[in-house]
C-alpha positions as CSV (number, residue, x, y, z in Angstrom):
1,M,142.2,34.6,151.3
2,K,140.5,30.9,151.8
3,K,141.2,31.6,155.8
4,R,139.6,35.2,155.1
5,N,136.9,33.8,152.8
6,L,135.6,31.0,155.5
7,I,135.5,34.0,158.2
8,I,132.9,35.6,155.5
9,F,131.0,31.8,155.5
10,I,130.5,31.8,159.4
11,T,129.5,35.6,160.3
12,I,127.2,35.4,157.8
13,G,126.0,31.5,159.0
14,A,126.2,33.5,162.7
15,I,124.4,36.6,161.5
16,I,121.6,34.5,160.4
17,L,121.5,32.1,162.6
18,T,121.6,34.0,166.1
19,G,120.6,37.6,164.6
20,G,116.3,36.3,165.3
21,L,118.9,35.1,169.3
22,A,119.5,38.8,169.7
23,A,116.0,40.1,168.8
24,C,114.1,37.5,171.8
25,K,114.3,38.7,175.3
26,H,116.7,36.7,177.4
27,G,116.1,33.6,178.0
28,T,113.6,32.5,175.9
29,H,116.4,32.2,172.9
30,H,114.3,27.9,171.5
31,Q,111.4,30.5,171.1
32,C,112.5,32.5,168.7
33,F,112.4,32.3,165.1
34,D,108.8,33.6,164.4
35,E,108.2,35.6,161.4
36,F,109.0,39.5,162.3
37,A,111.7,38.6,164.3
38,L,113.6,37.0,160.7
39,A,111.3,39.7,159.0
40,A,112.9,42.2,160.7
41,I,116.8,40.4,160.2
42,T,116.8,39.5,156.7
43,G,115.4,43.1,156.1
44,R,117.8,44.7,157.6
45,M,120.8,42.7,156.3
46,A,118.8,43.1,152.3
47,S,119.5,47.1,153.8
48,R,122.8,47.8,154.7
49,L,124.1,44.9,151.7
50,E,121.3,46.7,149.2
51,L,119.9,43.2,148.0
52,T,118.1,43.1,144.4
53,E,114.9,41.7,144.9
54,S,116.2,38.5,143.5
55,Q,118.8,38.3,146.2
56,K,116.2,39.1,148.6
57,A,113.8,36.2,147.5
58,E,117.3,33.6,148.2
59,L,118.3,35.0,150.9
60,D,114.9,34.6,153.0
61,R,113.8,31.3,152.1
62,L,117.3,30.4,153.3
63,A,117.5,32.1,156.8
64,G,113.4,30.1,156.7
65,E,115.5,26.8,156.2
66,I,117.4,27.8,158.2
67,A,115.1,28.4,160.7
68,E,112.8,26.0,161.0
69,K,116.2,23.2,161.6
70,A,116.3,25.6,164.4
71,E,112.9,24.3,165.6
72,A,113.2,21.3,164.5
73,M,116.4,21.1,166.8
74,H,114.8,22.1,168.8
75,A,111.4,20.1,168.6
76,G,112.3,17.9,172.4
77,R,113.8,20.1,174.8
78,E,111.9,20.2,177.5
79,Q,112.0,16.7,177.9
80,R,115.2,15.9,177.3
81,M,116.5,18.5,180.0
82,Q,113.4,16.7,181.8
83,E,116.2,13.7,181.9
84,L,119.1,15.8,182.8
85,A,117.2,16.6,185.9
86,D,116.3,13.4,186.4
87,T,120.0,12.0,185.6
88,I,121.1,14.1,188.0
89,R,118.7,14.0,190.8
90,Q,120.6,10.2,190.7
91,D,122.7,8.6,193.4
92,T,125.2,8.3,190.4
93,I,125.6,8.7,187.1
94,D,126.7,6.1,185.0
95,R,129.9,7.4,182.3
96,E,128.0,5.9,179.2
97,I,125.0,7.8,180.1
98,V,126.6,11.2,179.4
99,D,128.9,10.6,177.0
100,A,126.7,8.9,175.2
101,R,124.1,13.0,176.1
102,I,127.4,14.4,175.1
103,A,127.9,12.5,171.4
104,E,124.5,13.0,171.2
105,K,124.2,16.9,171.7
106,L,127.5,17.3,169.0
107,E,126.1,15.2,166.0
108,T,122.9,17.9,166.7
109,M,125.2,20.8,166.1
110,H,127.5,19.6,164.0
111,E,124.3,18.3,161.5
112,M,123.2,21.9,162.2
113,A,127.3,23.6,161.6
114,D,126.5,21.4,158.0
115,F,123.5,22.7,157.2
116,V,124.0,26.4,157.9
117,A,127.7,26.4,156.2
118,E,125.4,25.4,153.0
119,R,123.9,27.8,153.2
120,V,125.8,30.4,154.1
121,I,127.9,29.0,151.0
122,A,124.9,29.6,148.8
123,F,124.5,32.7,149.6
124,H,127.6,34.3,149.5
125,G,127.8,32.8,146.0
126,I,124.5,35.6,145.2
127,L,126.3,38.7,146.0
128,T,128.3,41.0,144.4
129,P,131.7,41.7,144.3
130,E,130.5,45.1,145.9
131,Q,128.5,44.1,148.3
132,R,130.7,40.7,149.9
133,E,133.7,43.8,150.5
134,K,130.9,45.8,152.6
135,V,130.3,42.6,154.9
136,A,133.9,42.2,155.2
137,V,134.8,45.3,155.7
138,H,131.8,45.1,158.3
139,I,133.1,42.6,160.1
140,E,136.9,44.4,160.0
141,D,134.4,47.2,162.1
142,R,132.6,44.5,164.0
143,S,136.5,42.8,165.1
144,S,137.4,45.5,167.5
145,G,134.9,44.2,170.4
146,G,131.8,44.7,171.5
147,C,128.7,43.0,169.2
148,R,129.6,40.7,167.0
149,L,126.7,39.5,165.0
150,S,123.8,42.4,165.5
151,M,124.1,44.4,162.2
152,R,124.2,47.8,162.6
């Protein structure tokens, strides 16, 4: 049962986080968390799960927090990419520099994963058993292939 709940938590978080990415044009993912894409995602989830007004308000708050965190995470991306390009242009690359960049990226990803996990757990806590069942059925239906993250 714990494994199933973990899968549900991760999937809901992924839906919230990557739903904005799926609504964007290909190649512009780092600029995707605008209010319209976020409203479309949360509105679709609220409709599919038949959320109450208080549940919808909480979903909007949690999704907004995740979107803000993602935007902050991407701040300075252009500068980091330029630094990477400059490193690649060098005749030799120091292993310590590569390791430091990888460690920095992993730390950022772990921080975001922890942040999203907390929000997913909070969202799960406001769902009724019937709503959780709808999410579980959706996960099972989508697990056979295709795009697994959209709430169609």
